[in-house]
N, C-alpha and C positions, 0 to 999 in steps of 0.2 A: 600722865598716867603711866604707872609701871605695870606691865602685863607679863604673866608667865603663860605661854602657850604650850601645852603638853599634848603631843600627838603620837601616832604610830606610823611605822614606815609605809603601810599600805595607803596612807592618805598624805604622803609627803609632798606630792606635786601640788596639791591644793594648799597645804600648810605653808610651803615656801612661797607660793603666789600671794597668799594672805600676808605672810610675814614681810615681804618686800614692801607692800603698801602700808601695813600697820607701823613698820619701823620708821616711816616718814612722818608719822603723826604722834607716836608715843615711844616710850622706852620698852622695847620688846625683848624678852628672853625666850628663845625657842628650845624646847626639850623634846627629843624624839626617843621613844621606847624601841630598843633594838633587842629582840628576842631571838632564840636559836632558829625559829621557823620563819624569820623575816629578814635574814641577812642577804637574801636575794630578792629584790623588789623591782617595781616598775622602773625605778630611777638608778639603781646601782646593784652591783654584786660584790658583797664583802666576804664571801665564803672562804676566801684564801687568807683573810685577816685573822689575827689572834689578839683579841681585845680583852682586857681585864674587865671584870664585873664592876659596876658602879658608874660614876659620872665620868665621862670621857669627852674631851673637846672634839666636836664633830668636824671642824674645819680641816684639821690635819689628817683625819681619816678619809675625808672625801676628796682631797686633792688627788688628781689623777683620774678620778671617776667623773668629774664634772668639767666641761669646758669653761673658759673664763666667763663667757656670757651668763652661764647658769650660776656660777659662783657669786655673781652680782646680786642674786636673789637674797643672800644672807649677809652681804657686806656691811649693811648698816644696823645689823642686830646688836643689841647690848651684849648678848651672849648666845652661843649656839652649842648645845651639848647633846650627846647620846646618854641614855640610861641603859647600860649594857647588862643584859641578863644572860648568863651562861648556863643556868639550870634549864633543862628541857621542859620541866613541868612548871605550870604557873603557880601551883600550890606546893611549895617546897621551902624548907627553912632558908636556903641560900637566896631564893627569890624574895622571901620576906625581908631579909636583911638588905638586899638591893633596893627594895621599895622603901624601906626605912631611910636609906641614904638619899633616895630621890626626894622624898617628902621633906627631909631635913634641909636639903639643898634649896628646894622651893621656898621654904619658910625663911631661909637665910637671906633671900632676895627681898623680903618684905613687900610683896606685890600688892597693888591695889585690887587686883582681880586675877584669878586663875581660870584659864580656859582649858578644860579637859576635853580633848577631841577624841570621841569614841573611846570611852573608858574600857580598860582591860581588867581582868581578874587579878593580874599581878599588882595593880595599884589600888583597886577598889577598897580593899580592907584598910588601907592607910588613909583614905580620904577624910575620915572623921578628924584626923589630926589638923586639918585645915579649917576647922569649924568657925574660926574667927575671920577667915578670908572669904570674900565674895567669890562664889564659884559659878562659872558658866559651863554648861555641858552641851556638846553637839553630838547628834546622832545621825550618821550617814544613811543608815537603813532602818527607819522606824518600823518598817514591816519586813521581817526576815524573808529572803528570797526562798522560793520553793527548792527543796533539796539542799539548802545551805543552813539548816538550823544549827546553832552553835550554843550549847548550854552555858559555856563559859562566858560568852558575851551577854547572854540573857541575865545570868546571875550578876555579872559586873554592873550592868545597867541598873538592875533592881537595887543593888547595894548603894549605888551612887546617887540615884534620883533624889532621895530625901535630903541631900545636902546641897543640891543645886539651886541657886537663886534664879537662874534663867536656863532654859533649854532651847537649843537651836536645831532646826531641821532645814534641809536645803531644797524643799519644794512645798508648794502650798496645798497641793491636792490631797496629801495624807495628813494634814494638820488636824482636822476634826477627829478623824479616827484615832490618831496618836493621843490627842488630849483625852478622849473617852477611855482609851485603853489604860492610860496611866493616871487617870483621875487628876489631870492638870487643867487649869483654867486657860482660856484662850489668851489671856494677858501674860501668862507665864511662859509661853512658847513663841519664839521669834522665827520668822522665815528669812533666810539669807540666801541669795542667789549665788551659785558658784560662777566663776568666770572661765574664759577660754584658756586651755592649758598651753599657753604660748611657750612655756619653759622647754617643751620638747623640740621647738624649732632651733634651739641652741646646738643640737646635735645634727650635723649635716653629712650627707654622703653624695658625692657626685655621680652622675649617670642615671639617676632615677627620673624617668619622664612618664607622664600620663599619656597613654595611647588611645584614650577614649573607649577602651574595651576591658577595663579591669574593675572588678567588684571585690571589695574587701570585707571580710568578717573577722573582727579582731577582738582579742581579750581572752581571759581565762574561760575555758569552756565549762558551762554548767547547764543543768536541765532547763533553767528558766530563760536561757538566751535564745532558744528556738533554732538550734542548728539543724534539726530535722526539717523545719519549715524552709530554712535557707537552701538545703540540698534539694528539696522538692521544687522550689522556685528556680534553682539553677538549671534543672532539667527542662523546665518550661521555657526559660530564657534561651537556652541552647537551641530549642526547636524554632525560634523566631529570629535570632541573630547569630550568625556564625562567628567563630573565632574569639569568643568571650573568655577571659581568664578570670577565674574565681580563686581568691586567696583566703584560706582559713588559717589565721595565725594566732597561736596561743596554746598553752598546755591545758589539759583537762584537770578539773578539780578531782580530789581523791575519791569522791563518792559518785563520780559521773563516768559512764562508759559511752563515749561519743559514737553516733551512728557512722557507718562506713560511707565514704563519699561515693556517689554514683559515677558511672562512666558516661561521659557526655558525647553527643553526636556533633557533627558539623565543625570539627576542629576546635571545639570548646574543651576546656580542661579545668580541673580543680587541683590547686596546689595546697597541700597541708603542711604547715610549718609548726611542728609539734616539739618545740624546744624553748629554752630561755631566749628571749629576744632583747638584745642590747638596745640602748636608746638610738645609737647610730643606725642599726637595722630597722628600728621602728620608724625613724624619719624616712628612711629609704622606701619602706613599704607604703607608708601613707602618701608619699610624693608620687608613687606609681599609680595610686588608686584613682579611678574616675568617680566612684561613688562608694559609700560605706553603708552596709546593711546592719541594722540593729533590730531584728525581728523578735524582740523579747516578749515573752508571755506574761512577765511580771517585771516591774522596775520601780525604783525610786527616782534616781537620776542616773546619768551615765557619763563616766569619764571618757568612754570611747567617743561619744558625741562631741565632747569638749576638745578632745584631741583631734578629731576630724576637722573641726572648725579652725584649729591652729594652723592646719595645712590647707585651708580653703576648700575642703571637700564636702559636697552635699551629702545628706544622710537620708536614708529611708528607714523610718522607725515606726514602731507601733504606738497606738493611742493607749498606753498603759501608764499608771503611776504618774510621775512627774515629767515624763518625756515630752508631752505637749507644751510644757513650760519652757523647754529648751530647744525644741524644733518647731519653727514657725512654718506651718503647712503652706507650700507654694512660695515661700520666701527664702528659707535656708535648707529646706528639704521637703520630703513627702511623708505624710502620716498615713498609716494603713491600719486596719483592724488586726488584732493579735491572732496568730494561728492560721492566717489566710495566705497560703502559698501563692495562690493565683493573684491576689492583690499585690504581693511582694514582687512577683514576676512582672506584672504589668507596670509597676512603678519603675523597676529597673530597666525594662525595655524602653519606657518613655525617656528615662534619663540617658541611656546609652545611645538612643536613636535621635536625640534632639540636642544638638550642641548649643543651640540658643537657650534652651531651658537650663542646661548645666551652667552656662555663663551667668544667667539671671540668678540662679541660686548661689553661685559663688559671690556675686555682687551683693546678695542679701546677707551673706556671712560677713562680708566686709562692712556692711551697714551696721551690724551689731557692734562692731568696734567703734564706729563713728558716733553712734547714739549712746554707747556705754551700757547697753542692756546686759551684756555679759562681760563687763570689765571689772577687774579686781579692785579698782579704786572705789567703785560704787559698793561692792561687796564689803570692803574694809570699813567704809562709812557705816554700813548696817551693823557690822560687828561691834564697832566702837559705841554705837547707840545701845546695843545690848550690854556691853561692859559698863557703860555709864549708869544704866538702869540698875544693874546688879549691884554696883558699888554703892548706890544710894539706898538700897533696901537694908 
């Protein structure tokens, strides 16, 4: 089977993980949309580059940004390219021309199926040109997060849905609501589980050690992630355990004004890292952590959880959205109610004060690898099943 997998930079860690497994089973062509607002991402910073618009081979661009182990993720691909947009607006004549080039390139590959991963407004208008090619579309956030409404994404999805033979979401809990909202039958929507983001382990930094007293809150700061709950819980933890180090690492989204961190007693402190975090720094931060807190008030699934597992770190997360499908309570982490700072504090106190529990949860994370519950080879098999069904319709 010949597959074109078209994704965006914000989902590249998942796309590369899928691609490594899919390329062992099929002929895979990976295309990544690179727009002006996405040259600095979780995986790379290309802001110093000057790339021409259109189709650009990705391998030569990314050399020097990825260690050899990470480059292996695309080594067996049939092709790996960026679609570079230099126009800052998604609705612009030059953007339309670049989209035309992208669709023409996709059609030249004569794929058996096209996987459109999180459609964008830049490409949505051109999707009808693929009407004779089976189309699979994946949606990472079937329910928009509070405070993160994006009309461009909503319009892109609405324009693309009529042409999709199959739709993929990444957790089961939102499937029924998703089908009702978009008037899709249960048979038209597949659920594929994401795997552990082991790609981040390819970046290493010496000297990072877990002291048993470090709690990490990681990722882009937005209202739905519960930073205010985290700060309230930090104050309560500090009253019970001395010397705890809380790390808040990530930039705030444009529409979010983060709360000020409190001053903690008993030698505890909060370190805020409000800047772009390289992958080397990411690996260093996660290796230092004793536990990772995800007190989200709303969620679909979480790349932070999957990154935590890559470094063997237990997670305290809320019972919202698809998180319980990725965090096994008492096995890989602890689940708590959303908005409950006392529950978060109690869970963190239990983790920090019980080394046996932490080791048991770490062992549970390793168990996920052994059983394959969050392994990319199983996820790739699920994707291939969706592709096969789409190609047969």
